[in-house]
C-alpha positions, 0 to 999 in steps of 0.5 A: 430619207434619214438625217442625223441631227446633232448639236452645234458647238462653237470651238474657242481657240485655246489661249496660251499664257507663257510665263516669262523666263522659261526655256524654249524647250520647256515652252515647246513641251508646255504649249498645246499640240494643236497647230494654228494658222496665224493669218496676217493681213496689214489691211486689218481683216485678220487678228494679226496686222503685222508679221512681227505680231504673228511671230511673237506668238508662233509655236511649233506646228503653227503656220504663219500665213500672209493673206494673198494681196496683203503685201508688200510688208515693210518689215522683217521676218525673224522667227527666234523660236525653234520648231521641232522635227515633227512640228516645224514652224511654217511660213506660207507667204502666198507669193507676197513680198517682204521688203526693206524698201521704203518710198523715197520722199523727194523735195523740190529745191526750186529747180529739181526734185532731190532726195538726201541720204543721211550718209554718203553713198560711197560709205553707206550704199543703198539700193534704189528702184523705180517702178520696181526696177533697180537703178544700177551704177555704171562701173566706169563712170559711176553714173546711175543707169536711169533718170537720177544722178548723185551730186558731187556731195555724195549724198544728194540724189536729183531726178532728171527733168520731167521725171515723176517722183512716183514709184521710187523706193530706197532700201532702209532695213538691214534684214528682210528674212533673217534666221539666227540659231533656229531649226525646223522652219519651212518658208514657202512662196516668199519674195524678199527685196530691198535688204541692206544685207541679204534677202534671205540671211541665215546665221548661227546653228540651225538644221532642217530649214527648208525654203520652197518657191522663193525669190530674192532680188534688188538686195544690197548683198546676196539674194540668199546667203547661209553662214556659220553652221546652217543646214538648209534646203532650197527648192525652186528659187530665183535670185537676181539684181543683187550684189551676189545671187547666192552664197554658201559660206563658213561651214554650212550644208546647203542643198539647192534644186531648180534655181535660177541665178542671173543678172546679179552685179557681182558673183552669181553662185558663190561657194567658199570656206568649208561648206558643202553644197549639193546642186541639182538643176541650177542655171547661172548666167549674166552675172557681173564678176563671175557666174560660178565661184568656188573658194577654199575647201568648199565641197559638194556635188553638181548635177545639171549645173548650167553656166553661160559665159558672160558677154563682157570682159570687165564687170559693167556695174558697180559692186558694193560687197565681196566682189567689188575689187574684181577687175575681170569677169570670168565664167568660173572663179576660184577652184571652179576655174579648174577641172577637176575641181578639188573636193568636188564631184560633178562639174558645171557645163559651160553652155552655148552663148547663143542659148543664154537667156537675154540679159535684163539689166542695162549697161552704159551702151545697151538697153533691155528689150521690150517684153514682147521682143524678149518673147519673140526672140525666144520663139525665133531662136529656140531659147527655152527660157525668158526672164522679165526685168522686175518692175512695171512694164506698160504695154500697148499691144497684145503679146502673141506667144505662138507655137511655143515649144518647151518654153519657160517664161518667168516674170517674178516681180514684173507687172504687165500693165495694158494701157489699151482696154480693148486689147488682151495682154496675152494671146497664146496659141498652138503651144506644145509645152509652155510655163508662165510664172510669177507675172502680175497682169493689170489694166490702166485705165481700169476697165470699170469705174466705181462711185458713191450714191449721192441720191436715190429714188425708186427709179433713179440713182445719182452718183459721183465717181470715186477719186482716182477711178476712170471718168464717165464717158459715152464708151461705157455704153448706154446700159452698163452692167451695174453692181451695188455694194455696201460701203464696207465693200461687200455686195448689197444684200438686197440686190438682185444680181447686177442691173442694166440701168440707163446711164446719163452722164452729167459731168465726167465725174457724176451721173444718174442711173435709171432702172430698166429692169428690177427695182432698186433695193428698198434698202439702197441708201445714200453712201452705198457704192456702185461699180459700172463694168465695161465687159460688153463694150470692151469684150476683151480677155486678159489671157487667151489660150487657144488651140494648144496641143501640149501642156500649158502651165500658169504658176504664181500668176496674178490678174488684178483686172480684166475687161471681160474674162481673166483666162479664156481657154478654147479648143485646147487638146491638153491640160492647162494648169493653174497653180497658185494663181490669184485673181483679186483687186489691185492696189488703189489707183493714184489719188484714190481713197477707196480700194478697188471693188472689182478684179475681172469684169466676168469669169475668172477662168472660162474654158469651152470646147477643149478636150481636157478641162483645167487643173486648178490647185492652190488658187485664190479667186475673188471679187470678179463680176461672174463665176470663178470657173466655167467649163462647158462645150458648145450646143448646136441646133440642126437646121438641115439634114442631108442624109442619115449620117450628115447634117448642117448647122449654123453659127453667127461667125467663123470659129474653131470649135471643130478643131479639137473634135476627133474621129470617133468622138461621141455626138449626143442628140437632144430633143428640142425643148427639154433637151433629153438625150435621145440618141448618139453617134460617132463623129467622122468629119466636119467642115466649114462650108461658107459664111453669108450675111454674118451667118456661117454654115458647118457640115457634120458627117457621122461614121454610121446612122445615130441610134435615133434618126436625125431630124431638123431642130434636134440639138447636139453636143460632142461629149469629148470636147466639153472640157472633161477630166478637170481637177479643182483642189485646195483653192479659195473662191470668195467675195464675187458675183455668180457661182463658184464653179459652173461645171458642165463637163464629165470626169471631174474631182472637186476637193478641199476647196473653200467657198464663201460670200458668193451671190449664187451657188458654190458649185453647180453641176449641169448644163445651161442648155436653155438660153446660154446653149452651154453643154452638157450633161455630166457623168462621173463627178466627185465633190468632197471635203469642201467647206462652203460658207455664206452662200447667197449674199444677195437675193438672186439665189433665193429668188423664184425661178432659179434653177440652182436653189442649192449651195451645191446644185445638180441641175439642168437648164432647159427651154421648158424649165418645168417638170418632168426634167430628164435625168441624164446626169450619171454617177455624181458623188457629194461627200464629206462637205461642210456647208453652212449659212446658205440662203437656200438648201445646202444640197439640191439635186434633180435630173440625175440617175446615180447620186450619192450624198454621204457624210456631209455636215450642214448648218443654218441652211435655207435661211431665205428659201425654205421648203416648198415648190417653186411656181416658176420651175416646179422645183421642190425644196424639202430642206437642207438636202433636197433631191427630186426627179432622181433615181438610184439615190443613196443618202447616208450619214449626213448631219443636219446641225441645229 
């Protein structure tokens, strides 16, 4: 075993001094060529607390990154410096909102709550929202379609009786995302709202300006508008509840692909003057004055431009900008009303009204259906697209998405708030092709509470619940899972995992916790924090994905809390994709001072008994009560042999775990105790026999006798349904209990991820056959180019008896947990990873035949658990890279840094 030891150098970012008065070109030539990531987090965890502070120092090649969960940003984004063709300036919004809205501060006049504008509304109109939804104004009566009205003085708004003052916002900023006379910029994953002008406003001269995955809504003018001589590209966007959705004016060239434009009060898509617009896969519907309008000599091309004719003859809502004088509503306006359109190639297709997505803006005589009704309507009528109104939607019942086929659900700007803890938000079953994007999911009341320790002894904690968090009640259970934190929000470094103390409720805001297991840490102190989670009593997942036969995709979805799992996948036959999905704590509750310490109470993503594992890309998962990802199959014990090709086993309740198994799948037989694989066979059929006394009996038939005869007390799994063929890349797993990735499935790739501040290992490869009965043995997995930092932040990972004593661990958990361990893992590659600051070994592997450990860099490992043999497990730690009970091992070009 050869290691290469090298010195550790700290690289300090080069500080740039820019002399005032030099030209922009000179600045670009003289600044460094090394690109930087400028992290912005207004909560104070990064060098830049405002967008403006990062904009002030940005240079060509730099990326401004808004940290996930750090918004909304109540300021403008306006970069006045050019990028270059080879080094553009990039802004990664991470789905955060940049907004012109500010909260409305009402005063009480003795009768009602009022808000007074500085200028009359007629001369200086504004956008007003309640809980994120725009309050529109009826065209005929001038009345606002919500619990607010404008007094006769034209300046004073008053709330209707019994209307809360919470959740109201008003537009105050002229611009949100603005570009003027700049080129070579890229803007990704940004939401722009509340502008007194356009959400995305482009002026002057500019080339190579790219927008990807953006949304603009609730703006007083356009959601997106380019002017003068701008040349830009928009790919993947949605614009709604603006005056106009999207405009191209003057002499601009705009290329637009895969964009939805709907429910704007004036024009949907408006192209005018001498512009050129190249449109591909555009959908336009339910806009007030015109769906698609071309004026003057606007030219361009249209490929798959779909327009739905509106259901009214006159615009139902007041408009405040270019379309305010339009009297009649039309599908196509200006030159677009004629065919062929002058100067234009391609033409819009007028779609069947029955397939139009349901409108989401109310009128004087219509209301918006509930979220559940919108989905059910699409499932019944065959509509392929559902969009949700922006804002907070409080729901009481689980939303069922059953047998969805080619359905797209877009909830950008919408939050579904479940007000019943013991109900899931979504139950998705038997989907063939389904996309859900943009939604935020949360629970109120929260499925946990948190507080401050006011007294502590060796056996008893006394605590008080933080303001704004749920009261204590008997339905927390007698021994709720209890987590210890320091006042800065990080897990207590001397805690041993979580605890199960006995809860005694003194008042609804105070209580005591008496230890029933391990001692409280000796360093636990008054002022430290606790979380009591409700996973065991609520036992509910935010999203269930069951028995789907086609592709299911979640994009830009955020989960802020869940009673148990975030996403639970069971018995699926095709891939479930998680792209730019976030799990993190939500905003502080009303009246709270302390931020939330938890997101989901248990795993973020948990998949069991599926034919395909998940595909996870560009996700950010943190602050949950257990693993970020858990993929495995079921592990069963044979309790009766019927013949040399058939047997029975039992399970506590009926379940669908036979559903994804197919003929000729591989049944693996395991020896009792150490769970060595002792034989295989091919699955022929299976069935549920009966349920009696709470126990369900199943029967399995094999196509031929296994390579080892069947006997009672053997265990088995089915290789093809252990969630194989997974991919985890470019994601961030941090600040949570448990493991980053708990992988018990074959044929996987884990690459370019970042792991930090976890209580247990970053990545474990191997089955939990003992205790949890989670299968199985793993083959053909590559772990490469990951960064792993600060692993083992409490004492649970480095404690005696742990079967995964490495930041990356290849292991097995059996009923014996003592040598010799079977080496049934095959073909595991751990390559080019950077691992530092770990309480245990950087890489620890055993029970494997065919292991490559190559090109990894390790620094400051084994901070607590050094070389030695664990007296409980017999596992040997030799140093930063520890390999034992393994064969066919290649160790080369690894760097141990001192």
